[in-house]
N, C-alpha and C positions, 0 to 999 in steps of 0.2 A: 723059155719064158722070154714074154715082151717086157718093154718100159711103158709107164705112163707117161702119154702125153695129152697136155689142155692147149687145143688150138682156139684162138681168135677167129671172129671173121668168119666162122661157119654159116652159110646161108640156112636160117632155119627152116624154109621149106622143103629144100634139099635135104638135109638131114632127116627130116622126118619118113620122107621118100625112102631112101637107103635104110633106115631104120625097120622101116615094114617091111622092104625087100630081103633082106638081112631076115628078119624073122621066121617072114613064110620060107626061105630056103634053110630054114636051122642055122643060119650062120651067126658067128658075132660080130661088130660095127668094126672089131680091130682086123679081122679077116679080111674086111669090103675092103679096111683103107689099105692094108696090107698089098691087095690086089691093085688096084686103084695107082699105088703108090711105084708097084712095081713096073703097071701099063705105061705109066708116065716117065720112069725112067729108060724103060727101052724104047721110047720114041727120040732120047735125046743120044747123041754120039758126039759128046765135045771131043775134040784131038786129045787136047790135053788131058781129059780125064785119065785115059789107061796111061799115060805116065805119073800122073801125080799117085795114084792108086801104086805103081810099080814103087815110088819113090818112099811113100809110107811104108809098105810093106819091108822094104830094105829095112827102113830107118828103125822100125819094130823089132823085127832081127838083130840089130848091132844095138838095142838098147837090151834085150836081154843077154845076149852076148856080154856088152859089158857089166850088168848085172851078177851075172854067173862069176866074173874073171875081175870084180874090183875091188874086192879086198887083198890078193893077190897084187894086183896092180899097184895099188898103195902101199903095201910093203916092202916094194920093190922101187917106187919109182914117186913117191910121195914130194908132191909141189911139182910138177915136170906136166906135162900137156901130153895124152897119147888120144891117137887119131883111130876111128875105128869104123869100118865101113863094111858093109855085108857081111856081117857077122865074122867079122876078123881085125885080128889089131893091124895097123897100117904099119904105127911106129908112136915110139914115145919121145919128146925134144925138151929141149927146157925153155922154150919159149914160145909165146902165142904164134907170132910171126912165120916162125920154122914150121909149128906144125900146120898152118893154113896155108904155107906154101904146099906141103906136100899132100894136103886135102885137095888143092886144086888142081894137081896133075894126075888125080884119080880120072880114070874112064866112067867111073860110077856117080850119081846123079846127085847123090849123098854121101854126108862123113858127119860124123861127131867129132867133134873136139871139147876133150873136158879137161881141166886142172885136176892132177890125181889127188883127193885130199877133200876134194870137195863135196857136198852132198849131192848126192844121185836126184834126177826127176823121177819121179815114180809114174808121170803120167804126161808124156807128149801129144798133143793134137794138132795135126799141122792144118786140118781145115783144108777149102780148096784153095789153091794158090791164087791171087787174085789178076792174072789176067785171066781166067776161067769165069770169077765171080762177076767181074767188073766186064763181060759179054753180053 
């Protein structure tokens, strides 16, 4: 199931032609738009996109691990700072600076530092890095 999207600025004549061809082929506008978006993306091969995708995937795994283990961590280490990366606990530290130093030493591009006992964010959307968007 897809999402519903409203798009401004679509050329009216272009849309009418696409709608007519889609009808002739027995397709929905959504399937035609999905095909066009895939084709558009295939023509772009930004060197940082794959790196960004891997960081986002790693972060999602780490968040899942953190959600699964958060209550136990809080019961043992409330008020301390946990560092999680690539879906494993790196360490628990008394202060943020120590946690940040441990995260910096990782070979991973991504780490989560959280003060145990604070609310967990349920959704994190990284978006594209500014050096990709800005080009």
